[in-house]
C-alpha positions in Angstrom: 155.0 325.1 57.4 155.5 321.4 57.9 155.8 319.1 54.9 153.6 316.1 54.6 155.7 313.0 54.3 154.3 310.4 51.9 155.7 306.8 52.3 157.3 305.2 49.2 154.8 303.2 47.2 151.9 305.0 48.7 149.3 306.3 46.2 146.3 308.5 46.9 144.8 307.4 43.7 144.8 303.7 44.7 143.7 304.3 48.2 141.6 307.4 49.0 140.8 307.9 45.4 139.4 304.4 45.0 137.4 304.8 48.2 136.0 308.1 47.2 134.9 306.9 43.8 133.3 303.8 45.4 131.4 306.1 47.8 130.1 308.2 44.9 129.0 305.2 42.9 127.3 303.7 45.9 125.4 307.0 46.4 124.0 306.7 42.9 123.1 303.0 43.4 121.5 303.8 46.8 119.4 306.4 45.0 118.2 303.8 42.5 117.3 301.5 45.4 115.4 304.3 47.1 113.5 304.9 43.9 112.6 301.2 43.7 111.3 301.3 47.3 109.2 304.3 46.5 107.7 302.6 43.4 107.0 299.5 45.4 105.0 301.2 48.2 103.2 303.3 45.6 102.3 300.4 43.3 101.5 297.7 45.9 99.9 299.4 49.0 97.9 296.3 49.8 100.7 293.8 49.8 101.2 291.5 52.7 102.9 293.0 55.8 105.7 290.5 55.3 106.6 292.1 52.0 106.6 295.6 53.4 108.6 294.7 56.5 111.2 293.0 54.2 111.4 295.9 51.8 111.6 298.4 54.7 114.2 296.4 56.5 116.4 296.1 53.4 116.2 299.8 52.7 117.0 300.6 56.4 120.0 298.3 56.4 121.3 299.9 53.2 120.7 303.4 54.5 122.7 302.6 57.6 125.4 301.0 55.4 125.6 304.1 53.3 125.9 306.3 56.4 128.8 304.1 57.6 130.6 304.3 54.3 130.2 308.1 54.3 131.5 308.4 57.8 134.6 306.3 57.0 135.3 308.4 53.9 135.0 311.6 55.9 137.3 310.2 58.6 140.1 309.4 56.1 139.7 312.3 53.7 138.8 315.2 55.9 139.5 314.5 59.6 142.9 313.0 58.7 143.5 315.1 55.6 147.2 315.7 56.3 147.9 312.3 57.9 148.1 309.7 55.1 149.9 307.2 57.4 146.5 306.7 59.2 145.5 304.6 56.2 148.5 302.3 56.7 149.4 302.2 60.4 146.4 303.9 62.0 143.5 302.2 63.7 140.8 301.1 61.3 137.7 303.2 61.8 134.9 301.0 63.1 132.2 302.1 60.7 134.3 300.7 57.8 134.2 297.3 59.4 130.6 297.3 60.4 129.7 298.2 56.8 131.1 294.8 55.8 128.8 292.8 57.9 125.8 294.9 56.9 126.5 294.0 53.3 126.6 290.3 54.2 123.3 290.5 56.0 121.6 292.1 53.0 123.0 289.5 50.6 122.0 286.7 53.0 118.4 287.9 53.2 117.9 288.3 49.5 119.6 285.0 48.7 117.5 283.2 51.3 114.3 284.5 49.5 115.6 283.3 46.2 116.5 279.9 47.7 112.9 279.5 48.8 112.0 279.9 45.1 114.4 277.1 44.2 112.7 275.0 46.9 109.3 275.6 45.3 110.1 275.1 41.7 112.3 272.1 42.3 109.3 270.4 44.1 111.1 270.6 47.4 114.4 269.2 46.2 116.4 268.9 49.5 119.8 268.3 47.9 119.8 271.4 45.6 118.1 273.8 48.0 120.1 272.5 51.0 123.4 273.0 49.2 122.3 276.6 48.3 121.3 277.3 51.9 124.6 275.9 53.1 126.5 278.2 50.8 124.5 281.2 52.0 125.1 280.3 55.7 128.8 279.8 54.9 129.2 283.2 53.3 127.5 284.9 56.2 129.6 283.0 58.8 132.9 283.8 56.9 131.8 287.5 56.7 131.3 287.6 60.4 134.7 285.9 61.0 136.4 288.4 58.7 134.8 291.4 60.5 135.9 290.0 63.9 139.4 289.3 62.8 139.6 292.8 61.2 138.8 294.3 64.6 141.5 292.2 66.2 144.2 293.2 63.6 143.1 296.9 63.8 145.3 297.9 60.9 144.4 298.4 57.2 147.9 297.4 56.2 147.4 294.0 57.7 144.2 293.3 55.7 146.0 291.0 53.3 146.4 288.5 56.1 142.7 287.8 55.9 142.9 287.1 52.1 141.9 283.4 52.5 138.8 284.2 54.6 137.7 287.0 52.3 138.3 284.9 49.2 136.2 282.1 50.6 133.4 284.4 51.5 133.3 286.2 48.2 133.7 282.9 46.3 130.8 281.4 48.2 128.6 284.3 47.2 129.7 284.0 43.6 128.9 280.3 43.5 125.6 280.9 45.2 124.4 283.4 42.7 125.4 281.2 39.8 123.9 278.1 41.3 120.5 279.8 42.0 120.3 281.0 38.4 121.2 277.6 37.0 118.8 275.8 39.3 115.9 278.0 38.5 116.6 277.8 34.7 116.9 274.0 34.9 113.7 273.4 36.9 111.7 276.0 34.8 112.8 274.3 31.6 111.4 271.1 32.9 108.0 272.9 32.7 108.3 273.1 28.9 105.3 271.6 27.1 106.2 272.0 23.4 103.6 274.7 23.0 104.8 278.0 21.7 103.2 280.3 24.2 104.1 278.4 27.3 107.6 277.6 26.1 108.2 281.3 25.2 107.2 282.2 28.8 109.7 279.7 30.2 112.5 280.8 27.9 111.9 284.4 28.8 112.0 283.8 32.5 115.3 281.8 32.1 116.8 284.7 30.2 115.9 287.2 32.9 117.3 284.9 35.6 120.6 284.6 33.8 120.9 288.3 32.9 120.1 289.7 36.3 122.1 287.1 38.3 125.1 287.9 36.1 125.2 291.4 37.5 125.8 290.5 41.2 128.0 287.6 40.2 130.2 290.0 38.1 130.6 292.5 40.9 131.4 289.6 43.4 134.0 288.3 41.0 135.5 291.8 40.5 135.8 292.3 44.2 137.4 288.9 44.6 140.0 289.5 41.9 140.8 293.0 43.1 141.3 291.9 46.7 143.6 289.1 45.7 145.6 290.9 43.0 145.9 294.3 44.7 145.3 293.9 48.5 147.3 297.0 49.3 145.1 299.2 47.1 141.5 299.9 48.0 139.9 299.2 44.7 138.1 296.1 46.2 136.4 298.4 48.6 134.9 300.5 45.8 133.2 297.4 44.3 132.1 296.0 47.6 130.4 299.3 48.6 127.8 298.7 45.8 127.4 294.9 46.1 124.9 294.8 48.9 122.8 297.5 47.2 122.7 295.5 44.0 121.3 292.5 45.9 118.6 294.7 47.4 117.8 296.3 44.0 117.4 292.8 42.5 114.9 291.9 45.1 113.0 295.1 44.6 112.9 294.6 40.9 111.4 291.2 41.6 108.5 292.8 43.4 108.0 295.8 41.1 107.9 293.8 37.9 105.0 291.7 38.9 102.8 293.7 36.6 105.2 295.1 34.1 106.4 291.7 32.8 103.1 290.2 31.8 104.0 290.3 28.2 102.8 293.8 27.4 105.1 295.8 29.6 102.3 297.9 31.1 100.5 298.2 34.4 97.0 298.3 33.0 96.1 294.7 34.2 95.6 293.7 37.8 97.5 294.8 40.9 98.0 293.6 44.4 96.8 297.1 45.4 93.3 295.9 44.4 93.7 292.3 45.6 93.2 292.2 49.3 91.4 288.9 49.4 94.4 286.9 48.2 97.6 288.7 48.9 101.0 287.5 47.7 103.1 284.9 49.4 106.0 286.7 51.0 108.7 284.1 50.3 107.6 282.4 47.1 106.2 285.5 45.4 103.9 283.3 43.4 100.3 284.5 43.6 97.0 284.4 41.8 96.4 287.2 39.3 95.0 290.4 40.7 92.2 290.6 38.2 88.8 288.9 37.9 88.7 286.0 35.4 87.2 286.6 32.0 84.4 284.6 30.6 84.6 283.3 27.0 81.8 282.2 24.7 82.5 278.6 25.5 82.2 279.3 29.2 85.8 278.5 29.9 87.3 280.7 32.7 90.6 282.3 32.6 93.5 280.4 34.0 96.1 282.9 35.3 98.8 282.8 37.8 102.2 284.3 38.6 105.3 282.3 38.0 108.3 283.1 40.2 111.9 283.3 39.0 115.2 284.6 40.4 115.2 288.4 40.0 112.2 289.3 37.7 109.8 286.7 39.1 106.2 286.8 39.8 105.5 287.2 36.1 101.9 286.5 35.3 100.9 284.4 32.3 97.4 285.2 31.2 95.3 284.0 28.4 94.9 286.8 25.9 91.5 288.2 25.1 90.0 286.7 21.9 91.7 283.3 22.1 89.5 280.6 20.9 88.8 277.8 23.4 90.7 275.2 21.3 93.7 277.5 21.1 94.1 278.0 24.8 97.5 277.6 26.5 98.0 274.1 27.8 97.5 273.9 31.6 100.3 271.4 32.3 102.8 274.3 32.7 100.6 276.0 35.3 99.6 272.8 37.1 103.3 272.0 37.8 104.0 275.5 39.0 100.9 275.5 41.3 102.2 272.4 43.1 102.4 273.0 46.9 101.0 276.6 46.4 
């Protein structure tokens, strides 16, 4: 019986172990994404085709991404079970490299949609939005270059030679996530009026933007640090496996919370499933409310609309039942948000 020779310094825990754990975690995250997709199609059957195509496309890309990750894990852990040198000197399995570019595509699509929101809430600020779009394009371009160069090197042990390209790509993604959250918070806070109800809404949206944007930023930072500090280990792969799925989940949460974050946390009011006359805008995700306006004793109609924001956007601010006409929420907040709608 032959004895398997393990090179000095080689660790199954830092290589195959890290990849296997990353695959297991990505399976769980993909399950969360699939649940969000199911909830979306169940809750919003009458949404615009653009929404549905976008959601279906993101899920299909992540499904393919998960398949490629599984294939790479099977190749290194089962097919080459007794050949650990394949990890170091063997040819890189192609599915592991294609998975990289799929993650870049998903992140690019989601960030592009969020950049459209910055464009809207900044009243078409070319400098801010243009810089964000430039970072998005740069990250995608660097991701493509990294994938092509990896095919050319053809060895996992040489992956640290691409440290600069990978660091720039991950850094661009990290800066983009942070900049989008900051930009949306800044332009939303400019909508503050000094009235409690409207200011509370703005503060709430800013809090959601920061909290959810922090998740993808944290994973991007983690991947960046692991790649630079321990390039010979595969811990950075484990975190990268889930990064694209987190972007897709953030986008699905944006769509699925259009009813839940109205201030009551329920789905009892309005729905795009009953609003076929005025379906949502695919990119801005800022739409009229799905319910009919109420009539008050004074004859004042309801002013309601959805306000978009980073990951939880499309939140609807409605006048509550029973509000006296002279206590109604000031309309300046909504007039600014409706600009260019």
